[in-house]
N, C-alpha and C positions, 0 to 999 in steps of 0.2 A: 409769495416767494418765487424768486427767479430760478430757472433751471441752470445746471452747470454749463450746458451748451450755450445758453444765452449769455452767461457771464464771460465765457471764453471768447465768444464772438465780439462782445462789447470791448473787451480789453484789446483784442487784435485790431479792431477799427480805430480805437484811441491811439494805439501805438503807430499805426500807419499814418494817421492824420498829424501826429506830433512830429515825427521825424521819419520820412520815407527811407532814409539811409539805414537807420537802425533795423527797420523791418526787412530791408533787402539783405543785409548782412546775416540776420538771423535765419532767413529763408535759405540763403546760399549755404550757410553752415550746416543746416539739416540735410540739404541736398548733396553737398560734396564732402561732408564729414571732416571739416577742418576747424570745428568749434573748439572752445576751451575744454568742455566736458569730454569731448571725444579724445583729445590729446591726453587728458588725465587718465582716461580709461586705458588707453594704449600703454602708458607708462606703467600702470598697475599690472597689466597683463604680462609685461616683460619681466617684472620682479618675480623671483621664485616664491613658493609658498612660505608662510611665516613659520610653520613648524616642521619638524623633521619627519612627519608621517609619510609624506610623499617621496622621501628619499630612501626610506628603509627598504623598499621593494627592490632596490638596485644591489643589495648586498646579501650574502649568505654567511652563516656562522652563528655564534651564540648571541643571545639578546643584547648583551653588553657591547660586544664587538660591533654588531649591526648598528646599535644606537650611536656609538662613538663615530663610526665611519659615516653615518648619515649626517651627523652634525658637521663633520669636516667637509663633506661634499656640499652641504648647504652654504657653508662659508665661502667655498671656492666659487660656487655658482653666483653668489651675490657679488663677488669681486669681479667675475666675468660679465655679469648681467645676462646670463644665459640659464636655460633649464637643462636638466640632465638629458631630456629627450633631444634637445638640440645638439648636445655633445655626441650623443649616440648617432644621430643622423649624419653628422659630419664624418664620422668613422665609416658608416655604411657607404656613403658616397665616395670616400677616398679609396676604399678597398677594391674598387672595380679595376684599377690598374696598379701595377707595382710602383710606378713612379709617383703617382698621387698618394699612395699609401706611405711611401717613404717621406714625402713632403709633410703629410699629416703627422707622422710620428715625430719628425724633427720639430715641427711647429708646436705640437702639444708638449713636447719635452721642454722647450724654451719657455712656453707659457707657464708651466708648473714651476719652473725655476724662478721665473719673474715673480710669481705669486709667493714663493718661499722667501725670496729676498725682501719682498714688500712686508711680509709678516715680521721679519727681523727689524725692519725700519720702524715698524709700529711699536716695537718694544717687546715682542715675543722672545722668550729664551730659545736657544738653539734646539733643545730637546722638545719643547712644545711645538715649535715650527715644524720639526721633523715629523712629529706625531700627526699634525694636521695634513701634511703632504702624504703621509702613509695612507690615510683614508681616501685621498684623491686617487692615489695609485691603485688602491684596491678597486675603485669604481672602474677604472680603465681595464684592469686585469680581468675582472669578472664579467664585464659587459662589452668591451671593445677588444683591445689588444694590449698586452703587457708593454710598458714603456721601458725599454732596456737602457741600462747605463745611467739612469737618473739618480740612483742612490749614491753613486760615486761622486756626483756633482755636489752633493749636500755636505755640510760641515760634519766632521766626526762627532759622534754622540758624546756628550759631556758627562763626566762623572757627577751624579746627583750630589748636591750639597746638603749638609745638615741631616744626613741619613743615619739612623741607628743601625749598627751592624751587630748581628747576633754572633755569639761565641758558644762553644760547647758548655762552658761554665754557666753562662746566663741561661741557656736552654735547660740545663739540668736543674737549675734553681727553680725555674718556672714549672718544670715537670714535678718537682718535689712538692711544691705548694698547691698544685692543681688537684681538683676533685676528679671523680671518675669521668665526667664528660670532658673536662679540660685536658686530662691526660690522653683521652681518646683522640681528640682533634689535633693536639700538639704532636703526638707520636706519629700520627697518620701523615700530616703535612711534611714533617721532617723526613719521613721515610720516602715519600713520593716526589717531593720537590715540585708539586703541581702549581700552576697559576691559579688565581682565585676562581676563574671561570670553570676550569677543569675540576678543581676541588669540589665546587658546589654541584657539579654534574655527576659526582660519584653515585652509582646506583647501589642501593642497599643489598639487593639480591646477589650481585656480583661479589661484594665484599664478604657477605655471609658464606657464599660457596668457597671462596678462597680460604677463609678461616677454617671451615669444615675440612677442606682438603689438607691444610697444614696440620690439623689435629689428628686426622686419620692416618696420615703418613709420617707423623712425628717429625715434622720439619721445623727448624728454628726460623728459617727465612722462607717466604713464599714469593715466587716471581710470576709475572704475567705481562702480557703486551697490552698497553693502554690504547685508548682511542687516538686517532690521528689529530694532532693539534692543528687547527685551521690556520693559525697565523704562520706556522713554519712548515706545514705539511710533513712533519716528522712524527712517526709512530713510536712512542717511548717504550723502553723496556723498564718495567716497574718492579719494585720489591717492597714487601712489608717486613719490617724488623721484628724481632721477638717481642719487644715491648708494645709495638703497634698491634700485633696479633692479639696479645693478651688484653690490652685495653679496649680494642674494638669489640672483642668478644663480650666483655662486660657491658660495654655501651649498647650493644645489640639487645642484650637481655633487658636493660632498662627501657630501651626504645620499644621493644615488643610488649613489655608490661604496660607501658604508657598508652599504647594503642590497642589495648584489649586483645593481645595475641597476634596482631597483624602488623607487619613491618611496612612503613611508608616506602614509596618508590625511590626517593632520594635519601641518601645516608644522613644528610644534615637537615632534612625535613623542611625544605622551602626557605632556607636561610639566604641572605643576600650578601653582597660584597661589604656593605656597611656593617652587617652582623659580624663578619669575620674580623674586621678591624676593631669592632667593639669588644669582641672576645679577647683579642690580643691585648688591648689596652687594659682591660679588667684584670687579666692574669699578670701583667707586668706590675700593676699596682699591688695586687695580692702578694706577689713575691718580693715586693719592696725593692724593685730594680731601678736604679738611677739612670735615666736616659740623657740627662744634661740638656734638656729641651730639644733633643734630636728627634726626628720623626721616625716612629716605628710602624711599619706597615707590613701587610701580609706577604707582599712580594719578596721580602727579605729572607723568608724561609727557603724559597727557591734558589736565591743567590747563595745562601749558606751551603746547601747541599751541592750545588754546582762547584763551588770553590773547593770543597773537601775532595770531591771525586777528581777534579781537574789536577790535583797535586800528583795523582798517579797516572791518569790518562784523560786528556782533554776531550778526545773524540767520544769516549765512553760517557763522560760527563754531559756532553751535548745530547747524546742519544737518550740517556736516562731522564734528563730534564726537558727533552723535546725542543732543544734549541736548534737553530739553523746550523746544519753541518755540511761540510763539503762532500758531495756525493762520490767524488773520485776516491776519497779516503775510505768510504764504506765498501766500495767495490772489492777491495782487496782484503777486507776483514771477513773472511769466510766463517770464522767461529765467533761472530759478534756477540751472540747471546751468552755463550759461556764466558767470554771476556768481560761482559758487563757484570755477570754474577761474581766473577773472581775479583774485579776491581771494587765492586760494592762491598763484598765481604771483608776485603783487606782494609777498606776505608772505614768500616763500621766503628772501629775503636775511636775514631775522630768525631763521630756524631751520635754515638749511643747516649741515651738519656738516663740510663740506670745501669746497675751492675758494676762489677770491678773489672772494667775493660783495661784501663791503663794502670790500675793499682793505686793511683793517687787518692781517689775518693775513699776507698776502703781504708787506706793508711790513716787519712785524716780522721775518719770516723772512729777507727780503733784507738787512736791517741786520745781523742775526746772522751770516748767511753772509759778508757783506763783512768783518766784524770777524775772523772765523776765517781767511778768505783772506789778509787783511793780516798777521795773526800768523804764518801759515805762510810767507808771502813773506819776512818779516823774519827768521825763523829760518833759512830757506834761505840768505839773503844773509849772515847772521852766520856760519853754518857755512862758507860758501864763503870768506869773508874770513879766518877763522881757518886754514882749510886752506891758503890761499894764503900767509899769513904764515909758517906753519910750513915750507912747501915752500921759500920764499925763504930763510928762516933756515938751513935745512938745506943747500940748494944753495950759498948765498952763502958759508957757512963751510966748505963742502966736507966736512961732517961725515957720518959714518955715522949710522944711526938710533940705535944704542946710545949714541954720543957725545952726540947731541941729547937723549936721555932723561936722561943724567947731568947735562947742563947745566940741564934743567928741574926737577930734583928740589928744588934749593934754593928756586926760585920757588914751587913747589907747597907746600912746608912753610910758607913765609911767608904764602901766601894762606889756608891751612888755619888757621894760628894766628890770623890776623885774623878769620876767620869764627867761630872758637870764642869769642874775646873779645867780639865783637859780639853773639853769641847769649847769652852769660852776662849781658850788661848788660840785655837785653830781657826776661829771665825771672826769676821768683822761685823757680823749681823747681831751680835749681842744675844740677849735672852730669847729672841724670837727663834733661834735655831737650836736652843738647848732643850733636851727632852724633859718632860714633866716627871717629878718624883712621884712614884706610886704611894698611895696611902697604906703604909705597912700595917698600921694598927687595925685597919679594917679588914685585913686579909685573914684567911683561915691558916691553920698550921701547914696544910699541904701546899697552899699557894706560896707561903713564905719559903718553904724548902725548895720549890720549883724555881722561885725567883732567884734564890741564892745560886742554884745550879746554872741558870742562864747568865748571871753576872760573872760567874767563874769562867764560862765559855767565851765571854767577851761580846755577847749579843747586845745590840743597841736598844735603848729604851724607846717605846713606841710613840709617846705623845709629847706635847710642848710644855715648856716650863712657864711658870708665872713670873712676872717681873719682880714682885716683892721677894719671892723665895730666892731668886737668883741673886738679887742685891744683898740679901742677908748672908747667903753663902759666900759671896764675893768678899764682903766685909770681914767675915770670919777668917777667910784664907789670908787676907792682908794683915 
C-alpha cells in the first residue's frame, strides 16, 4: 500500500510533466489568491447569513417585533450586498465631522427610498413595502441615527382591502355566545384596545390586583397606566369595563383552579398571536356571524375602540390605544388623565358588550319575551278548554273512557283525511311529503283522546305516508 504523501507527489509530478502551464497557474493561484475557489469563498463571505438569528441582536422590543424587523433588515442587506456591521461602520466613520454625517444621512435616506421603490417594482403592495422599510428605519434609529423626513417620502398608507370590520352588534352577539374564557378575553381586548403583542404580555398579578382594587372600592371602571408601547413610545391610559372586571374575575378563578392554586405569570398562559386569531375565528363560527369571506383578525379590536373614542376626542383615542400622537397637543392637556376617563365613560355606551346601555337590546328582548309568554298563555288556555270539553262530553254522556275513545275515532279519521288532502294540494312532491296515518285501532283510549286534542290544535303528523294509502284516499276524494 502506498502512503498518501507518495500518491500526492506522484500526481504532482504527473501534472508537471503533462502540462507545465497548468502547474504554474495552480501554483500561482495558491500563492496570490486569485483561484476560482478563492473568488467563490469571497462571494460567500459578502453574502449576509441565511437566517435572521444574526440580525436579531440589532433590535429591541417584543419577540415578534424583533423577528419582523430582523427579517426586514436581512432583506435590505441582501439587496445592498452588505452586512449590518458594515452599515454601522459607515455611520461611525461619518459622525466624526458634521459635513460627513450630513452626507451619510442624505445618502442613506436616498438608498432606503431606492430600496422602497424597488420593492414596489417587484410587485410588493404599498403597505407591505412600507412595513419592510419600517424595519430598516428601526435598525438605523436603534444603532446609528434616526433618518429624518423619510416617512414623508413614502406613499400614504393604503386602507386594507377585504377586512372585516367589527360593530357593537357583532361584538355583542359574540359575547352572548361565548363561554367564560371567551367572554374574558373578548371583554378584555375590547376594553383595552391593545395590540396582540401587548395583549399577550398582560401579567396575571397586575390584572388580579386591579380587580381586587375595583371590588374593594366598589368601582364600576378601573383605570391604570399601561406599559410604554415600543412602536410608538406612547404610554397608554387604560381602563377595564364592568363586564371585563366581572369576566376576568371568573377567569382568574378557573385559571387558579387549573394550576393548583397558583396563577401563571402571564394572563393568557403562553398563548401566541396565532392562538389569538384562532380564538377569534372559533368564536365567530360559534356565534354564526357571516363575514362574507372578509378577513377577521385580532388587530380589528384595536381599530374598533379607537374609532369609537375618536368620535368624541381623537387625541384621547390615540392615548388610550397608544397610537402615535402629536406631543405638542399633549403639552397643553394638563388634565389628560381625567379627560381620558371622561371620554371613555361617555363612549362606553357605544362599545359595551352587555346591559341596557342604549335601551335597544332590552326593548328587543322584552318584545320577544312578551311574544313567547303570550304564546304559552294561549296554548295553556287552549289545552284547558279542550280538556274541559272532553270532561264535559264524557261526564254528560255518562260514558266510560273506552266508549269516548270509540266515539272519537270516526272524527279523528275525518280530520286526518282532510289534513292529507290539504297537504297534497300544497306540494308537488306527492305522497313523499304527506304524513303517515297513525294506526288508531292499535292505540289505547288515552292515546286516542290525546291524538284528538292534537288534531284540534292543528299540530302536524310526525311521520310519512305510504303511497298505497295516499292513492286510495286521493281516489275517494275524487
